[in-house]
C-alpha positions in Angstrom: 6.7 8.7 -8.6 7.4 9.3 -5.0 9.5 7.4 -2.5 8.6 7.6 1.2 8.9 6.1 4.7 6.4 5.8 7.6 6.1 4.5 11.1 9.7 5.8 11.9 11.2 3.7 9.1 9.3 0.5 9.8 7.5 1.0 6.4 8.9 2.0 3.1 6.5 3.1 0.3 6.5 4.0 -3.4 3.6 5.4 -5.4 3.1 6.5 -9.0 0.7 8.0 -11.4 1.6 6.8 -14.9 -1.2 7.8 -17.3 1.1 9.4 -19.8 3.6 6.6 -19.6 1.0 3.9 -20.2 -0.7 5.9 -22.9 2.7 6.3 -24.7 3.1 2.5 -24.5 -0.5 1.9 -25.8 0.2 4.2 -28.9 3.5 2.6 -29.5 2.2 -1.0 -29.6 -1.4 -0.3 -30.5 -2.6 -2.6 -27.7 -6.2 -3.6 -27.0 -7.8 -2.4 -23.7 -7.1 -5.6 -21.7 -3.5 -5.7 -22.9 -3.1 -2.0 -22.1 -4.2 -2.7 -18.6 -1.9 -5.7 -18.2 1.2 -4.0 -19.7 0.4 -0.7 -17.9 0.2 -2.4 -14.6 3.6 -4.1 -15.2 5.2 -0.9 -16.5 4.0 0.9 -13.3 5.2 -1.8 -11.0 8.5 -2.1 -12.9 9.1 1.7 -12.7 8.7 1.7 -9.0 10.9 -1.4 -8.6 13.5 0.4 -10.8 13.9 3.3 -8.4 14.5 0.7 -5.6 17.9 0.1 -7.3 20.9 2.3 -6.3 23.3 2.3 -9.2 22.9 4.6 -12.2 23.7 1.7 -14.5 21.5 -0.9 -12.7 18.8 -2.5 -15.0 15.7 -4.3 -13.9 13.8 -6.7 -16.2 10.4 -8.1 -15.2 9.0 -11.0 -17.4 5.6 -12.5 -17.1 5.0 -15.7 -19.1 1.5 -17.2 -19.1 -0.8 -19.6 -20.9 -3.4 -16.9 -21.6 -3.8 -15.3 -25.0 -1.4 -12.4 -24.2 1.4 -15.1 -23.9 3.9 -12.8 -22.2 4.8 -9.3 -21.0 8.3 -7.9 -20.7 9.3 -4.7 -18.9 12.7 -3.1 -18.4 13.4 -0.2 -16.0 16.3 1.7 -14.6 17.0 3.6 -11.4 16.0 7.0 -12.9 12.3 6.3 -13.6 12.8 5.3 -17.2 10.8 2.2 -18.2 9.8 0.4 -21.4 8.0 -2.7 -22.3 5.9 -4.8 -24.7 3.3 -7.6 -24.9 3.9 -10.7 -26.9 0.4 -10.4 -28.3 -0.8 -6.8 -28.3 -4.3 -7.4 -29.6 -6.4 -9.6 -27.3 -10.1 -9.1 -27.0 -11.9 -10.6 -23.9 -15.2 -10.1 -22.2 -15.2 -8.2 -18.9 -14.8 -10.3 -15.7 -17.5 -10.9 -13.2 -16.8 -7.5 -11.6 -17.3 -5.7 -14.9 -13.6 -4.9 -15.2 -10.9 -5.7 -17.8 -10.1 -9.4 -17.3 -6.3 -9.1 -17.0 -6.0 -12.4 -15.1 -7.6 -14.4 -18.0 -5.4 -12.5 -20.5 -2.3 -13.5 -18.7 -3.3 -16.9 -17.5 -1.2 -19.3 -15.4 2.6 -19.2 -15.6 5.6 -17.5 -14.1 7.0 -14.1 -13.1 10.7 -13.6 -13.3 12.7 -10.6 -12.0 16.3 -10.1 -13.3 18.5 -7.4 -11.8 21.7 -6.5 -13.6 23.6 -4.7 -10.8 26.9 -4.7 -12.5 28.1 -7.9 -10.9 29.5 -11.0 -12.5 26.0 -12.6 -12.5 22.6 -11.0 -12.4 20.2 -11.6 -9.6 17.3 -13.7 -10.8 14.1 -14.3 -8.8 11.3 -16.6 -10.1 7.8 -17.3 -8.7 4.6 -18.9 -10.1 1.9 -16.5 -11.0 -0.9 -16.4 -8.4 -3.7 -14.7 -10.3 -2.2 -13.1 -13.4 -3.5 -9.7 -12.2 0.1 -8.4 -11.9 -0.3 -6.6 -8.5 -1.0 -9.8 -6.6 1.9 -11.6 -8.4 4.4 -8.9 -7.5 3.2 -9.0 -3.9 3.9 -12.7 -3.9 7.2 -12.2 -5.6 8.5 -9.7 -3.0 7.3 -11.8 -0.1 8.6 -15.2 -1.3 11.6 -14.4 -3.5 13.0 -11.3 -1.7 11.6 -12.1 1.7 10.1 -8.6 2.1 6.4 -8.7 3.2 4.8 -6.2 0.7 1.5 -5.0 -0.7 1.3 -4.0 -4.3 -1.7 -2.2 -5.8 -1.8 -1.4 -9.5 -4.5 0.0 -11.8 -5.2 1.2 -15.3 -8.6 2.7 -16.2 -9.5 3.1 -19.9 -11.7 5.7 -21.7 -14.5 4.6 -24.1 -12.2 5.5 -27.0 -9.6 3.0 -25.6 -7.2 5.7 -24.6 -5.8 5.6 -21.0 -7.8 7.6 -18.5 -5.8 6.8 -15.3 -2.9 4.6 -14.4 -0.8 4.2 -11.3 -0.3 2.3 -8.1 1.7 1.7 -5.0 4.2 -0.6 -3.3 4.3 -0.8 0.5 7.0 -2.9 2.3 7.6 -3.8 5.9 11.1 -3.4 7.1 12.6 -6.1 9.5 12.0 -3.9 12.5 8.3 -3.6 11.9 6.2 -4.1 15.1 3.1 -6.1 15.3 1.2 -2.8 16.0 2.5 -1.3 12.7 1.7 -4.5 10.8 -1.9 -4.5 12.1 -2.4 -0.8 11.4 -1.1 -1.3 7.8 -3.4 -4.2 7.3 -6.5 -2.2 8.3 -5.5 0.7 6.0 -5.0 -1.8 3.0 -8.4 -3.4 3.7 -10.1 0.0 3.5 -8.8 0.5 0.0 -11.3 -1.1 -2.4 -9.9 0.1 -5.7 -6.7 1.7 -6.8 -8.4 2.9 -10.0 -11.1 4.7 -8.0 -8.5 6.6 -6.1 -6.6 7.5 -9.3 -9.9 8.5 -11.0 -10.6 10.8 -8.1 -7.5 12.6 -9.0 -5.1 11.3 -6.3 -1.5 12.3 -6.8 1.3 9.8 -5.7 1.6 11.8 -2.3 -2.2 11.6 -1.8 -2.3 7.8 -2.6 0.2 7.3 0.2 -1.6 9.7 2.5 -4.7 7.5 2.1 -2.6 4.4 3.0 -0.2 5.8 5.6 -1.6 9.1 6.9 -1.4 9.3 10.6 1.5 6.8 10.6 4.3 9.4 10.3 4.5 9.5 6.5 7.5 11.2 5.2 8.0 11.8 1.5 11.7 11.4 0.8 12.1 11.8 -3.0 10.2 12.5 -6.2 11.2 11.0 -9.5 9.7 11.6 -13.0 8.4 8.3 -14.5 8.6 8.1 -18.3 8.3 5.5 -21.1 11.8 5.7 -22.6 13.6 3.5 -25.0 17.3 3.7 -25.8 17.1 2.0 -29.2 19.0 3.5 -32.1 19.9 2.6 -35.7 23.5 2.0 -34.5 22.3 -0.6 -31.9 20.1 -2.3 -34.5 23.1 -2.4 -36.9 25.1 -4.2 -34.3 22.4 -6.7 -34.0 22.4 -7.3 -37.7 26.2 -7.7 -37.7 25.8 -10.3 -34.9 23.7 -12.4 -37.3 26.9 -13.2 -39.2 28.1 -12.8 -42.7 26.1 -15.6 -44.1 22.7 -14.2 -43.0 23.7 -10.6 -44.2 24.7 -12.1 -47.6 21.3 -13.6 -47.9 19.6 -10.3 -47.1 21.7 -8.5 -49.6 20.9 -11.2 -52.3 17.2 -10.3 -51.9 18.0 -6.9 -53.3 15.5 -5.1 -51.1 15.8 -2.7 -48.1 15.4 -4.4 -44.7 13.1 -2.9 -42.1 13.5 -3.9 -38.5 11.4 -2.7 -35.5 12.3 -2.3 -31.8 10.2 -4.6 -29.7 10.1 -2.2 -26.8 9.0 1.0 -28.5 7.9 0.1 -32.1 10.4 2.4 -33.7 11.2 1.2 -37.3 14.7 1.2 -38.8 15.4 0.8 -42.6 18.7 -0.5 -43.9 19.4 -0.1 -47.7 21.2 -2.8 -49.7 24.3 -0.6 -49.7 24.1 -0.2 -45.9 23.8 -3.9 -45.6 27.0 -4.3 -47.7 28.8 -1.9 -45.3 27.7 -4.1 -42.4 28.9 -7.2 -44.1 32.5 -5.8 -44.3 32.3 -5.4 -40.5 30.8 -8.8 -39.9 33.7 -10.6 -41.8 
């Protein structure tokens, strides 16, 4: 991912290429193509939103809840380019839309988009908007403009291979600063209108820098920072053990009474953790 400014600070911009990140998520969750596209777009957007935060311990969560067959998407990101996420229903099969593309909008459906920022304060910041199209990019554009009062343009894309692996993924976020002139706004609108497809640019081999050059070239584009984006989960057997303890002594006794090992999986990365009956007994002593 890259972070940049243009038009003497009147525009701030982010761009990312995330093929490996999205392919890692696809493998972890065994998602169908349309779900890979939906989750991949949200992972890409979430990763860029994550590096907008300043604190090393700041955490951003983006949740999409819709009435479509995917039901929901959840993505969590930090300020260092690490992101993870999952779909409520990883296997959804739909026909292509009228443009012949994966029908993410129908998969997601109507519903809400919620952004939660844990910035280490007493209460997290929570922003909440209605989904506009379910296509993710349009919905994040609406969120920034309505909830954060920052006029923005978000373009996200995921392109699949015939074997259902990820061919390309990435996108951009452009935001107007309060000092943006009418001239800058008009120039940016013209540039955005000329971009027909994010996936076409990605498939042509555009790097994050080249994506922004297509959008902001000639407007004093300055690349300020480069951050590696990665699918990364901080789950561990210790963290899962704490979750088991939190269930309480009664629930643990019930699991022990079954006499079988317990396998628990991480929602975010699919990692499996097995606890033997003896390990459950040890957790029981801690729960009492």
